[in-house]
C-alpha positions in Angstrom: -8.8 -12.5 4.2 -10.2 -9.1 3.4 -9.1 -7.2 0.3 -8.1 -4.2 2.4 -5.8 -6.3 4.5 -4.2 -7.9 1.5 -3.8 -4.5 -0.3 -2.1 -3.0 2.8 0.2 -5.9 3.3 1.2 -5.8 -0.4 1.8 -2.0 -0.2 4.2 -2.6 2.7 5.8 -5.6 1.0 6.5 -3.6 -2.2 7.9 -0.6 -0.1 10.2 -3.0 1.8 11.5 -4.7 -1.4 12.0 -1.4 -3.2 13.5 0.3 -0.2 10.9 3.2 -0.4 9.0 5.0 2.2 5.2 4.5 2.2 2.5 6.7 3.7 1.3 5.6 7.2 -1.4 3.1 6.6 -3.8 4.3 9.3 -4.1 7.7 7.6 -5.4 5.9 4.5 -7.9 3.8 6.3 -8.3 3.7 10.1 -8.1 0.3 11.7 -7.8 -1.4 15.1 -4.9 -3.4 16.6 -6.4 -6.7 15.6 -6.5 -5.6 12.0 -2.9 -4.4 12.2 -1.8 -7.9 13.3 -3.8 -9.4 10.4 -2.0 -7.0 8.0 1.3 -8.1 9.6 0.5 -11.7 9.2 -0.5 -11.2 5.5 2.9 -9.6 5.0 4.7 -12.5 6.6 2.6 -14.8 4.3 3.9 -12.9 1.3 7.5 -13.5 2.5 6.8 -17.2 3.1 5.4 -17.5 -0.4 8.9 -16.3 -1.6 10.5 -19.0 0.4 11.4 -17.2 3.7 11.0 -19.1 6.9 9.8 -17.6 10.3 12.7 -17.9 12.7 11.7 -15.8 15.7 9.8 -12.9 17.2 10.5 -9.2 17.8 9.0 -7.8 20.9 8.3 -4.1 21.4 7.4 -2.0 24.4 8.8 -4.5 26.8 9.6 -1.8 29.4 6.6 -0.6 31.5 8.2 2.9 31.6 8.3 3.0 27.8 4.7 1.8 27.6 3.6 4.6 29.9 5.7 7.2 28.0 4.1 6.1 24.6 0.6 5.6 25.9 0.6 1.9 25.1 -0.9 -0.7 27.5 0.3 -4.0 26.0 3.4 -5.6 24.6 3.6 -5.7 20.8 5.2 -8.3 18.7 6.1 -9.3 15.2 7.5 -12.4 13.5 11.0 -12.4 12.0 12.1 -14.4 9.0 15.4 -15.8 8.0 15.8 -13.0 5.4 15.7 -10.5 8.2 18.7 -12.1 10.0 22.2 -10.8 10.0 24.8 -13.4 11.0 27.0 -12.7 14.0 29.8 -10.5 12.9 27.9 -9.7 9.7 27.4 -6.2 8.3 24.1 -4.3 7.8 23.8 -2.8 4.3 22.5 0.7 5.1 21.6 1.2 1.4 18.7 -1.3 1.9 17.2 0.9 4.7 14.9 3.8 4.2 15.9 6.0 7.2 18.9 4.4 8.9 19.9 5.8 12.3 
């Protein structure tokens, strides 16, 4: 895995764990969609090294109308880990989010 991919994944991982905003990665170093998915996978690997387990997927731009609106031509996806889950009836701790809406 390239150093750049690992550095970006680590930057996002630290920001997530510290609940801090981080600059948009593509403004630091332009990259393509395939590289974005490699960064995402490196981030999931960091979580797995801490003992998290992949439990599902998050899909984005599943609506054709939204794809057109946003200028996107393909479904996007990401893996979810057990640490990202909130049990049915559970509460979301907003203090752990950067910009809750």
